[in-house]
Structures are given as structure tokens and as C-alpha cells.
C-alpha positions as YAML, in Angstrom:
chain: A
units: angstrom
residues:
- id: 1
  name: HIS
  ca: [0.00, -0.08, 0.04]
- id: 2
  name: LEU
  ca: [2.77, 2.45, 0.73]
- id: 3
  name: VAL
  ca: [5.31, 1.81, -2.09]
- id: 4
  name: PRO
  ca: [2.93, 2.52, -4.92]
- id: 5
  name: GLU
  ca: [1.96, 5.80, -3.38]
- id: 6
  name: LEU
  ca: [5.26, 7.09, -1.76]
- id: 7
  name: GLY
  ca: [8.01, 4.71, -3.13]
- id: 8
  name: GLU
  ca: [9.18, 7.03, -6.01]
- id: 9
  name: TYR
  ca: [9.57, 10.12, -3.93]
- id: 10
  name: ASP
  ca: [12.71, 11.40, -2.12]
- id: 11
  name: LEU
  ca: [12.24, 11.46, 1.57]
- id: 12
  name: ASP
  ca: [12.60, 15.24, 1.81]
- id: 13
  name: SER
  ca: [9.56, 15.58, -0.52]
- id: 14
  name: ILE
  ca: [7.15, 13.58, 1.53]
- id: 15
  name: LYS
  ca: [5.39, 16.23, 3.32]
- id: 16
  name: THR
  ca: [1.78, 17.15, 4.60]
- id: 17
  name: GLN
  ca: [0.02, 17.24, 1.28]
- id: 18
  name: LYS
  ca: [1.47, 13.65, 0.01]
- id: 19
  name: LEU
  ca: [0.60, 12.19, 3.35]
- id: 20
  name: ARG
  ca: [-2.90, 13.52, 3.39]
- id: 21
  name: ARG
  ca: [-3.50, 12.15, -0.06]
- id: 22
  name: LEU
  ca: [-2.20, 8.81, 1.00]
- id: 23
  name: ALA
  ca: [-4.58, 8.70, 3.99]
- id: 24
  name: LYS
  ca: [-7.50, 9.70, 1.68]
- id: 25
  name: HIS
  ca: [-6.54, 7.10, -0.73]
- id: 26
  name: LEU
  ca: [-6.44, 4.22, 2.05]
- id: 27
  name: VAL
  ca: [-9.93, 5.30, 3.11]
- id: 28
  name: GLU
  ca: [-11.09, 5.29, -0.57]
- id: 29
  name: LYS
  ca: [-9.96, 1.67, -0.80]
- id: 30
  name: LYS
  ca: [-12.42, 0.64, 1.97]
- id: 31
  name: LEU
  ca: [-9.67, -1.02, 3.96]
- id: 32
  name: ALA
  ca: [-10.58, -2.10, 7.54]
- id: 33
  name: ASN
  ca: [-9.74, 0.71, 10.14]
- id: 34
  name: SER
  ca: [-7.30, -1.77, 11.72]
- id: 35
  name: THR
  ca: [-5.48, -2.31, 8.48]
- id: 36
  name: ILE
  ca: [-5.20, 1.45, 7.79]
- id: 37
  name: ASN
  ca: [-3.87, 2.12, 11.33]
- id: 38
  name: CYS
  ca: [-1.36, -0.68, 10.73]
- id: 39
  name: ILE
  ca: [-0.17, 1.12, 7.61]
- id: 40
  name: ILE
  ca: [-0.06, 4.54, 9.19]
- id: 41
  name: SER
  ca: [1.98, 3.07, 12.28]
- id: 42
  name: ILE
  ca: [4.56, 1.46, 9.84]
- id: 43
  name: LEU
  ca: [4.75, 4.84, 7.95]
- id: 44
  name: LYS
  ca: [5.13, 6.98, 11.13]
- id: 45
  name: ALA
  ca: [7.85, 4.68, 12.45]
- id: 46
  name: SER
  ca: [9.66, 4.45, 9.16]
- id: 47
  name: LEU
  ca: [9.92, 8.27, 8.79]
- id: 48
  name: LYS
  ca: [10.82, 8.80, 12.40]
- id: 49
  name: GLN
  ca: [13.62, 6.47, 11.99]
- id: 50
  name: ALA
  ca: [14.63, 8.13, 8.87]
- id: 51
  name: VAL
  ca: [14.97, 11.45, 10.87]
- id: 52
  name: LYS
  ca: [16.78, 9.68, 13.72]
- id: 53
  name: VAL
  ca: [19.52, 8.39, 11.45]
- id: 54
  name: GLY
  ca: [19.81, 11.52, 9.57]
- id: 55
  name: ILE
  ca: [18.44, 10.45, 6.13]
- id: 56
  name: THR
  ca: [15.91, 13.28, 6.21]
- id: 57
  name: LYS
  ca: [15.69, 16.33, 8.26]
- id: 58
  name: LYS
  ca: [12.01, 16.22, 9.24]
- id: 59
  name: GLU
  ca: [8.82, 14.20, 9.07]
- id: 60
  name: TYR
  ca: [5.38, 15.36, 8.82]
- id: 61
  name: THR
  ca: [3.12, 12.45, 9.97]
- id: 62
  name: ALA
  ca: [1.38, 14.35, 12.65]
- id: 63
  name: CYS
  ca: [-1.11, 15.29, 9.86]
- id: 64
  name: ILE
  ca: [-2.45, 11.94, 9.76]
- id: 65
  name: ILE
  ca: [-4.18, 10.26, 12.61]
- id: 66
  name: ARG
  ca: [-5.38, 6.71, 13.32]
- id: 67
  name: LEU
  ca: [-8.94, 5.82, 12.89]
- id: 68
  name: LYS
  ca: [-11.13, 4.59, 15.72]
- id: 69
  name: GLU
  ca: [-11.37, 0.89, 15.63]
- id: 70
  name: LYS
  ca: [-14.63, -0.91, 16.69]
- id: 71
  name: GLU
  ca: [-14.32, -3.88, 18.84]
- id: 72
  name: ARG
  ca: [-15.31, -6.84, 16.68]
- id: 73
  name: LYS
  ca: [-18.06, -8.93, 18.13]
- id: 74
  name: ALA
  ca: [-17.02, -12.58, 18.79]
- id: 75
  name: VAL
  ca: [-19.30, -14.68, 16.57]
- id: 76
  name: CYS
  ca: [-19.53, -18.42, 17.83]
- id: 77
  name: PHE
  ca: [-21.46, -21.39, 17.01]
- id: 78
  name: THR
  ca: [-24.60, -22.54, 18.92]
- id: 79
  name: VAL
  ca: [-24.55, -25.57, 21.04]
- id: 80
  name: GLU
  ca: [-26.53, -27.31, 18.24]
- id: 81
  name: GLU
  ca: [-24.21, -26.24, 15.47]
- id: 82
  name: GLN
  ca: [-21.13, -27.26, 17.59]
- id: 83
  name: LYS
  ca: [-22.69, -30.78, 18.09]
- id: 84
  name: LYS
  ca: [-23.03, -31.07, 14.23]
- id: 85
  name: ILE
  ca: [-19.45, -29.98, 13.66]
- id: 86
  name: GLU
  ca: [-18.12, -32.28, 16.24]
- id: 87
  name: GLY
  ca: [-20.08, -35.30, 14.92]
- id: 88
  name: PHE
  ca: [-18.75, -34.64, 11.38]
- id: 89
  name: ALA
  ca: [-15.08, -34.15, 12.65]
- id: 90
  name: LEU
  ca: [-15.00, -37.20, 14.92]
- id: 91
  name: ARG
  ca: [-16.22, -39.78, 12.26]
- id: 92
  name: GLU
  ca: [-12.63, -40.49, 11.22]
- id: 93
  name: LEU
  ca: [-9.21, -39.41, 12.61]
- id: 94
  name: LYS
  ca: [-7.84, -37.31, 9.81]
- id: 95
  name: HIS
  ca: [-5.63, -34.14, 9.90]
- id: 96
  name: LYS
  ca: [-7.94, -31.19, 8.98]
- id: 97
  name: PRO
  ca: [-11.06, -32.68, 10.95]
- id: 98
  name: PHE
  ca: [-8.86, -33.16, 13.91]
- id: 99
  name: GLY
  ca: [-7.73, -29.44, 13.63]
- id: 100
  name: ILE
  ca: [-11.10, -28.43, 13.84]
- id: 101
  name: ILE
  ca: [-11.46, -30.29, 17.17]
- id: 102
  name: VAL
  ca: [-8.14, -28.87, 18.48]
- id: 103
  name: CYS
  ca: [-9.47, -25.32, 17.84]
- id: 104
  name: LEU
  ca: [-12.79, -26.04, 19.49]
- id: 105
  name: TYR
  ca: [-11.46, -27.56, 22.50]
- id: 106
  name: MET
  ca: [-8.24, -25.65, 23.01]
- id: 107
  name: GLY
  ca: [-8.99, -22.22, 21.63]
- id: 108
  name: ILE
  ca: [-5.98, -21.73, 19.57]
- id: 109
  name: ARG
  ca: [-5.88, -19.53, 16.40]
- id: 110
  name: ILE
  ca: [-5.71, -21.07, 12.99]
- id: 111
  name: GLY
  ca: [-2.19, -19.89, 12.48]
- id: 112
  name: GLU
  ca: [-1.07, -21.40, 15.73]
- id: 113
  name: LEU
  ca: [-2.75, -24.67, 14.78]
- id: 114
  name: LEU
  ca: [-1.16, -24.90, 11.53]
- id: 115
  name: ALA
  ca: [2.35, -23.99, 12.84]
- id: 116
  name: LEU
  ca: [2.17, -26.79, 15.44]
- id: 117
  name: GLN
  ca: [4.89, -29.44, 15.11]
- id: 118
  name: TRP
  ca: [5.14, -32.69, 16.99]
- id: 119
  name: ASP
  ca: [7.90, -31.39, 19.08]
- id: 120
  name: ASP
  ca: [5.38, -28.84, 20.57]
- id: 121
  name: VAL
  ca: [3.18, -31.70, 21.83]
- id: 122
  name: ASP
  ca: [4.26, -33.35, 25.05]
- id: 123
  name: LEU
  ca: [2.12, -36.34, 25.28]
- id: 124
  name: LYS
  ca: [3.61, -37.64, 28.44]
- id: 125
  name: ARG
  ca: [2.73, -34.50, 30.43]
- id: 126
  name: GLY
  ca: [-0.35, -33.69, 28.28]
- id: 127
  name: LEU
  ca: [0.91, -30.06, 27.33]
- id: 128
  name: LEU
  ca: [0.87, -28.29, 24.05]
- id: 129
  name: THR
  ca: [3.36, -25.41, 23.56]
- id: 130
  name: VAL
  ca: [2.28, -22.48, 21.26]
- id: 131
  name: ASN
  ca: [5.51, -20.69, 20.08]
- id: 132
  name: LYS
  ca: [4.83, -19.78, 16.54]
- id: 133
  name: THR
  ca: [2.08, -18.91, 13.96]
- id: 134
  name: ALA
  ca: [1.78, -19.87, 10.34]
- id: 135
  name: HIS
  ca: [0.42, -17.51, 7.42]
- id: 136
  name: ASP
  ca: [0.38, -17.80, 3.67]
- id: 137
  name: VAL
  ca: [2.48, -15.49, 1.59]
- id: 138
  name: TRP
  ca: [2.50, -15.09, -2.17]
- id: 139
  name: ALA
  ca: [5.71, -16.14, -3.84]
- id: 140
  name: ASP
  ca: [6.77, -17.35, -7.18]
- id: 141
  name: GLY
  ca: [3.25, -17.37, -8.46]
- id: 142
  name: LYS
  ca: [1.64, -19.42, -5.66]
- id: 143
  name: TYR
  ca: [0.80, -19.17, -1.92]
- id: 144
  name: LYS
  ca: [3.55, -20.44, 0.50]
- id: 145
  name: LYS
  ca: [3.19, -21.44, 4.17]
- id: 146
  name: VAL
  ca: [5.58, -19.32, 6.45]
- id: 147
  name: CYS
  ca: [5.86, -19.76, 10.18]
- id: 148
  name: ASP
  ca: [6.80, -16.67, 12.29]
- id: 149
  name: ALA
  ca: [6.92, -15.57, 15.93]
- id: 150
  name: PRO
  ca: [3.52, -15.64, 17.68]
- id: 151
  name: LYS
  ca: [1.06, -12.72, 17.39]
- id: 152
  name: THR
  ca: [2.15, -11.12, 20.71]
- id: 153
  name: SER
  ca: [4.40, -12.04, 23.80]
- id: 154
  name: THR
  ca: [1.43, -13.41, 25.60]
- id: 155
  name: SER
  ca: [0.43, -15.58, 22.63]
- id: 156
  name: ASP
  ca: [3.64, -17.75, 23.51]
- id: 157
  name: ARG
  ca: [2.10, -20.01, 26.00]
- id: 158
  name: VAL
  ca: [1.57, -23.65, 27.23]
- id: 159
  name: ILE
  ca: [-1.81, -25.13, 27.14]
- id: 160
  name: PRO
  ca: [-3.00, -28.38, 28.96]
- id: 161
  name: ILE
  ca: [-4.31, -30.88, 26.50]
- id: 162
  name: PRO
  ca: [-7.95, -32.17, 27.50]
- id: 163
  name: SER
  ca: [-7.70, -35.91, 28.47]
- id: 164
  name: ARG
  ca: [-10.23, -36.77, 25.62]
- id: 165
  name: LEU
  ca: [-7.83, -35.33, 23.07]
- id: 166
  name: LEU
  ca: [-4.58, -37.13, 24.16]
- id: 167
  name: LYS
  ca: [-5.40, -40.42, 22.73]
- id: 168
  name: MET
  ca: [-6.35, -38.67, 19.29]
- id: 169
  name: PHE
  ca: [-2.92, -36.82, 19.26]
- id: 170
  name: GLU
  ca: [-1.10, -40.26, 19.97]
- id: 171
  name: LEU
  ca: [-3.15, -41.97, 17.15]
- id: 172
  name: LEU
  ca: [-2.45, -39.15, 14.52]
- id: 173
  name: LYS
  ca: [1.30, -38.95, 15.51]
- id: 174
  name: GLU
  ca: [1.75, -42.67, 14.81]
- id: 175
  name: LYS
  ca: [0.16, -42.32, 11.40]
- id: 176
  name: SER
  ca: [1.84, -39.05, 10.18]
- id: 177
  name: ILE
  ca: [5.12, -38.26, 11.98]
- id: 178
  name: LYS
  ca: [7.06, -40.12, 9.36]
- id: 179
  name: TYR
  ca: [5.60, -37.88, 6.61]
- id: 180
  name: SER
  ca: [5.78, -34.29, 8.30]
- id: 181
  name: LYS
  ca: [7.01, -32.55, 11.36]
- id: 182
  name: TYR
  ca: [3.63, -30.63, 11.26]
- id: 183
  name: VAL
  ca: [0.68, -32.00, 13.43]
- id: 184
  name: ILE
  ca: [-1.89, -30.88, 10.77]
- id: 185
  name: SER
  ca: [-0.14, -32.03, 7.57]
- id: 186
  name: ASP
  ca: [-2.45, -34.37, 5.52]
- id: 187
  name: ASN
  ca: [0.82, -36.35, 5.24]
- id: 188
  name: LYS
  ca: [2.42, -33.49, 3.30]
- id: 189
  name: LYS
  ca: [5.96, -32.41, 4.33]
- id: 190
  name: ASP
  ca: [5.20, -28.56, 4.75]
- id: 191
  name: GLY
  ca: [1.82, -29.21, 6.31]
- id: 192
  name: VAL
  ca: [-1.51, -27.46, 5.43]
- id: 193
  name: GLY
  ca: [-1.72, -23.67, 4.68]
- id: 194
  name: SER
  ca: [-4.32, -21.42, 6.27]
- id: 195
  name: ARG
  ca: [-6.21, -20.78, 2.81]
- id: 196
  name: THR
  ca: [-6.55, -24.55, 2.20]
- id: 197
  name: PHE
  ca: [-7.75, -25.09, 5.84]
- id: 198
  name: GLN
  ca: [-10.32, -22.27, 5.58]
- id: 199
  name: LYS
  ca: [-11.63, -23.56, 2.19]
- id: 200
  name: TYR
  ca: [-11.91, -26.98, 3.77]
- id: 201
  name: PHE
  ca: [-13.85, -25.58, 6.82]
- id: 202
  name: ASP
  ca: [-16.24, -23.60, 4.37]
- id: 203
  name: LYS
  ca: [-17.05, -26.89, 2.65]
- id: 204
  name: VAL
  ca: [-17.75, -28.68, 6.07]
- id: 205
  name: LEU
  ca: [-20.21, -25.88, 7.08]
- id: 206
  name: GLU
  ca: [-21.90, -25.95, 3.82]
- id: 207
  name: ARG
  ca: [-22.30, -29.66, 4.08]
- id: 208
  name: LEU
  ca: [-23.79, -29.34, 7.49]
- id: 209
  name: ASN
  ca: [-26.04, -26.55, 6.39]
- id: 210
  name: ILE
  ca: [-24.52, -24.10, 8.86]
- id: 211
  name: PRO
  ca: [-23.96, -20.43, 7.98]
- id: 212
  name: ARG
  ca: [-20.44, -19.67, 6.86]
- id: 213
  name: ARG
  ca: [-18.06, -18.37, 9.52]
- id: 214
  name: THR
  ca: [-14.24, -18.24, 9.79]
- id: 215
  name: VAL
  ca: [-12.08, -20.92, 11.47]
- id: 216
  name: HIS
  ca: [-11.63, -18.12, 14.17]
- id: 217
  name: ALA
  ca: [-15.26, -18.68, 15.18]
- id: 218
  name: LEU
  ca: [-14.15, -22.12, 16.71]
- id: 219
  name: ARG
  ca: [-11.92, -20.05, 19.15]
- id: 220
  name: HIS
  ca: [-14.76, -17.91, 20.01]
- id: 221
  name: THR
  ca: [-16.95, -20.81, 20.59]
- id: 222
  name: PHE
  ca: [-14.18, -22.45, 22.98]
- id: 223
  name: ALA
  ca: [-14.06, -19.29, 25.01]
- id: 224
  name: THR
  ca: [-17.86, -18.90, 25.12]
- id: 225
  name: ARG
  ca: [-18.45, -22.52, 26.30]
- id: 226
  name: ALA
  ca: [-15.53, -22.09, 28.79]
- id: 227
  name: LEU
  ca: [-17.22, -19.11, 30.45]
- id: 228
  name: GLU
  ca: [-20.78, -20.83, 30.32]
- id: 229
  name: CYS
  ca: [-18.95, -23.74, 32.27]
- id: 230
  name: ALA
  ca: [-17.55, -21.10, 34.90]
- id: 231
  name: MET
  ca: [-14.07, -21.32, 34.00]
- id: 232
  name: ASP
  ca: [-12.47, -18.41, 35.67]
- id: 233
  name: VAL
  ca: [-11.72, -15.49, 33.44]
- id: 234
  name: LYS
  ca: [-7.90, -15.23, 34.42]
- id: 235
  name: THR
  ca: [-7.29, -18.90, 33.39]
- id: 236
  name: LEU
  ca: [-9.24, -18.62, 30.12]
- id: 237
  name: SER
  ca: [-7.30, -15.32, 29.36]
- id: 238
  name: GLU
  ca: [-4.08, -17.31, 29.84]
- id: 239
  name: ILE
  ca: [-5.16, -20.18, 27.58]
- id: 240
  name: LEU
  ca: [-6.35, -17.77, 24.89]
- id: 241
  name: GLY
  ca: [-3.10, -15.86, 25.01]
- id: 242
  name: HIS
  ca: [-4.81, -12.45, 25.74]
- id: 243
  name: ALA
  ca: [-2.59, -9.82, 27.39]
- id: 244
  name: ASN
  ca: [-5.10, -9.41, 30.31]
- id: 245
  name: ALA
  ca: [-8.40, -10.71, 31.54]
- id: 246
  name: THR
  ca: [-10.18, -7.53, 30.72]
- id: 247
  name: ILE
  ca: [-9.67, -8.14, 27.09]
- id: 248
  name: THR
  ca: [-11.35, -11.54, 27.37]
- id: 249
  name: LEU
  ca: [-14.29, -10.16, 29.44]
- id: 250
  name: ASN
  ca: [-14.96, -7.23, 26.97]
- id: 251
  name: ARG
  ca: [-14.58, -9.65, 23.93]
- id: 252
  name: TYR
  ca: [-17.03, -12.36, 25.12]
- id: 253
  name: ALA
  ca: [-19.50, -10.61, 27.58]
- id: 254
  name: HIS
  ca: [-22.12, -10.07, 24.66]
- id: 255
  name: SER
  ca: [-21.96, -13.69, 23.53]
- id: 256
  name: LEU
  ca: [-23.05, -14.89, 26.95]
- id: 257
  name: ILE
  ca: [-26.48, -13.35, 26.59]
- id: 258
  name: ASN
  ca: [-28.37, -16.63, 26.46]
- id: 259
  name: HIS
  ca: [-26.37, -17.83, 29.52]
- id: 260
  name: LYS
  ca: [-27.33, -14.65, 31.35]
- id: 261
  name: VAL
  ca: [-31.01, -15.07, 30.65]
- id: 262
  name: ASP
  ca: [-30.74, -18.66, 32.02]
- id: 263
  name: MET
  ca: [-29.09, -17.32, 35.10]
- id: 264
  name: MET
  ca: [-31.56, -14.66, 35.61]
- id: 265
  name: ASN
  ca: [-34.43, -17.19, 35.43]
- id: 266
  name: LYS
  ca: [-32.89, -19.81, 37.73]
- id: 267
  name: GLY
  ca: [-34.01, -18.40, 41.17]
- id: 268
  name: ALA
  ca: [-32.80, -15.01, 41.14]
- id: 269
  name: PHE
  ca: [-36.32, -13.79, 41.95]
- id: 270
  name: ILE
  ca: [-37.62, -16.51, 44.19]
- id: 271
  name: ILE
  ca: [-39.87, -13.96, 46.07]
- id: 272
  name: LEU
  ca: [-41.89, -13.73, 42.75]
- id: 273
  name: ILE
  ca: [-43.01, -17.34, 43.34]
- id: 274
  name: LEU
  ca: [-44.21, -16.97, 46.80]
...
């Protein structure tokens, strides 16, 4: 986004007018506010560094401001939809269906799932280490899977593996470790890419007659069910890799409305019955 607009200019000529034109262009592209803010952050940091090392005398980025970002609502699957998805995924132990189950019962992100290697899975202690994330990049005329550091410092974490999943991990490892170091691999050396996994998940939802949602909805579903089962917010926050428990509460408070209704009708107003 930056190079086509500013890449041909000398740094000394990148002043208020050009920066305002860039900001207007980004908005006209109808990019998400979070994407625009990321671009602005990169631009500001780059130009400030240019001043710091003496490549240019002054930077003018004070004229562009970050846009207000709305907190995205966490969309999760209903209990009925979750049962359908689980029923389908558990019919046969294969890589991509098992990936759905892992996201649904451990709350990890799609990138974290697809970056998982067998060295990250401690079957003796029942622990899973999240220390990298995978994403697709376009290179040489095709998408290629790349693994990087986690999203944030708190994303680097250790998650207990639910006992019901341990045997599944063991069986899948026996079947696939000789083909690939990746847990979700489809017996391919480099594992499965995020675009491939999302397309597969789309087909599963279509087959089950469930409205399309991203794989990330599985993570939201895990978090919502955990709160409904009275998991304490601090523990859930650490499992999800959030910076603090406040983020967890703010993100999932609205998705608990049905649970709140049930709680309000389970004896909160006993006096009305008397």
C-alpha cells in the first residue's frame, strides 16, 4: 500500500500534502480501520527512524491520525451447530477434521494450529506449547506457508491438552510423523496452509447446512463455552493468549446473553414465586 503511493519520492519531499493524499486513498480503498492504522503505524515509524539516522531532516506524519477501531463482536457457533461440527469431525481421525476439534477444545488460532509441530506436543505431560504462527504468503506465483513468531508475547504459551484429545494426538502422531513434522499435515511435508484449511472448513459448514463463518469462530466458541461452564476469566485469558483478563471479558461478554438469561431465570427472584 505504501510503495505505490510514496515509493518513487525522495524522503525530503514526503510532506503534509502527500501524506494527506495517501490517507484519503487508503480510506477510499475501503480497507478495515485496523489495516489502515497498521499502515499508518509503519509509515510513522519509518519516517521517524529516517529522521533519527539523519536520512531526512523532518517528518510530517502528525497530519495523519489513526482511525477509531470498533471492537469486533466474537461470533461463535450455537450448541446445536457445535454438536453437528463435532459429529462430522470425529467420524474419522484425519488431519483437517482433527484440527477443527483442536481449535474447538483448546481455543488456539488457525495460524497457531497450522504451525504446530510434533515437538510442541508433550504427550507424557499432556501439554501443548504455542510458540509460532503460520500464514500464507504469495511467492513465485503461488501461496507458500511461512511460520513466524506468535502474534504477541502473551501468545507464546503452554496449554494443557484435554484428556479426551490425548489419545487422538497419539494415534495421529503414529500415522503421520514419518511424513511431516507438522501436526496438521495431510501427510504433506510442509503441512497445510491457512487458505487450504479455511476452504476445507467452508465446505464442512456448507455440507452441514451451517452459515459460513471463519475458522476463528471455533476459538470464540471455545471461549464462550468455557465461560458458560464457569471457567475463571484469568485462566481462560492465559489459555487464549490475551494480554489480560479485561480483554477476554470485553470480547465475550455479549456472547453470553443466552447464559445470562438462564441465570436470571434460575431463582434470582424466588420471592416472585411465593
